[in-house]
N, C-alpha and C positions, 0 to 999 in steps of 0.2 A: 915566932913568925920569922921566916927568912926575909932577906932584903928584897928578893924578887916578889914575894907575896905582898910586901908593903908597897912596892912600886905598883903592882896590880891594883891594890886597894886605893892608892892615891889617884891612880888614873880613873878608876870608876867614880870616885868622889868628885873628881874634876868634871867628868862627864855629867854628873848629877847637878853641877853648878854650885857646890858647897865648898870646894877646895880650890884656892887660887895660888897657893905657894908652890915652891919648886918640888918636882917629883924626884926625890933623892933617895928613897928607900929607907928613910929614917922616920920612925913613927914618933914624932914629937908633939908639942902642944898644939900646933896648927892642925895636924892630922886628927888629933883627938877632938878638937873643936869642930872640925868638919863632920866627923862621925856623929857627934851630938847634934849638930845642926840638922843633919839628914834625919835623924831619929825624931827630932822635934817636929820637923815638917810632916813626918809620917804619923805623928801623934803617938809614938811608942813610949816616950819617956816624958815625965812632967816638965813643963816649961815654967819654972819658978819665977823667972824674970820676964816672961812673955805673957801678958794678960789675954792674948788672943786664944791660945790653946788652953782650954780649961782642964783642971785636974780630972774631972769626971769623964773627959773624953780621951785621956791619955792611954787607956787600955785598948790597944788596937785589936780588932777582930782577928781570930786565928788565921783567916785566909789572907789578911793583909800582911801579917807577920811572915807567912809562908811566901807570899809574893816578893817581899823585900829581900829574901834570901837569894833571889835570882837576879837582882839588879846587875845589869851589864852583860847578861847572857845574850848571845847573838846567833842568828842562823848563819850557816856557811854556804857561800855561793858556789855553784858548780856541782859536780857529781857527789861530793861528800856532804854529809848532813850532821847537824849538831846531835850528838848522841842523847843528850838530856831531853831535847824536844821529841826525839823519836821514842824515848822511854815513856814520856807523858802520853803520847798517842797510843802506845801499847797498853799502858795502865788503864786508859779510858775505853779500850775496846775498839779503837779506830782501825781502819783498814789501810790508810795511806801511809807511805813509808818515806816521806821527804819533808824537809823543812821549808820548801818553797810554797807549799799549800798554805794559804793564810792561817796563822795559828793563834790569833788573839783569843778566839773562843777556847782553844785548847789550853792556853795558859790560865784563863779564868776557871775553867772546869777542873784543872789539876789542883789549883789552889783551894777551890771549894771542897774537892774530894779529900785532900789532905787534912782539911779542917773539919771533916765529918759532916759536911753539908751535901745536899742532893745537887744534881746537875741536870740540865735539860736533856731530853731524849736525843736531840740533835745538837749536842754541845759544841760541835765544830762549826756551827753556823752562828755568826754573830747576832743576826736578827732573831734567832730562836729565843734569845734571852728576854725579848720584849714580852713574851707570854709566860715567863718563868717567875717563880717567887712572888713576892708582894709588891705590887706597883706603888710607887711613892709619888706624891705630888711635887716634891722638891728633893734635891740631892742631900744625902746624909753620908757622913764619913764611913767608908767601907761598903757603900752600895755599889751596884754595877750600873755604869752609865752606858746606854746603847745609842749608837749613832748610825746614820746612813752615810753611804759614800757611793761614788760611781762604781757600779759592778758588785755591790754588796753592802756590808756594814762593818762596824767596829765596836768592840766592847772593851771597857777599861774600868778598873776600880777607882772610885772617886775618893781622893785623899785630901783635897783642899780646894781653895779658891784664891785667885790672885787679889792683891790689895785693891786693884781698880774695879773688881767685881765683873770683869769682862770674860774671864776664862776660868774653867774648872781644871784642876790638876788631876791627871789620871796616872795610876800605876798599872801598866799593861804590857802585854807581849805583842810582838810584831809591830811595834811603834818604831818606824825607821829600822825594821828588821831586828829589833832587840827588845829586851825587857828594860824599861826605864820609866822615869817620871817625865811627862810632857804636859803642856797645857792645850786645852781645846776651847774654841769659842762656845759659849753657853748655847747659842742658837743652833748648834749642830746636834744637840741631844734630842732624841725622840722618846726616851723613856729612862726612868731610874727605878731599879728593882732591888729588893732586899732578899738575900738568899734564904731558901727554905731549909728546914731541918732535913736530916738524912732520910726520914720516912715521908718527905714531902709535906709535912705539917707546916703551915705558914708561920713566918716569923717576922717581927718588926723591929726596927732600931729603937734604942733608948732615945728619948727626946734630946739629950745633950749632943747626940751625934749629928744633929742638924746644924750645930755651930761648927762650921768647917774651919780647919786651920788655915791661916793666911800665908800666902807665898808672895815674894816679890816677883817682878816680871822678868827675871833672868832666865827662867826655863824657856826652852824652845817650843814653838808652836808645832804640833804634829801636822805633817803634810803627807806622810806616806805610811799606809797601814795595810798594804796588800803584798 
């Protein structure tokens, strides 16, 4: 890994709230600890010393693993557009060709498709996810959280809850124009759904996935999703 790649990684880890050391292009112990902390938060690796994230829950759904690959991806303001986002739209059969059109639903659909799950007919509409998959009575790790907002809606993958129990942590796209982890007031959510299989056969989460990983309150509250 080149020095520039390490600097980019350290910057993304800092944005995710898990790295506070100097951005120096040297992948040392603190960089490694930051990566592990981010993976622990996402439930991807076992948390041997953290009793909150239980071993049965450390195997992240394939769509969460796919989403984590894109942390830090941002839309481009102006006449140019992020080629990755445009490729997602093309892969999903979309007709629009810009990254200014709200793309939270596009991000969710792309991750689901890569994981071999079905997507709603109108995958580009956040509120279309309310009638998709299996409706849950409460959030589970890896489910899709649906919210309303002025002028539309927003969707994000639920990956945790804050220690104070006031916010759910979402891995999503078009959150401040980027793919990132942000926290959302629980009262904002209108539905929690679990993705259906590729042939639209209903699916449900394992019981352990209702034990959400705990986050401190250092993550930013999402305020812009359009």
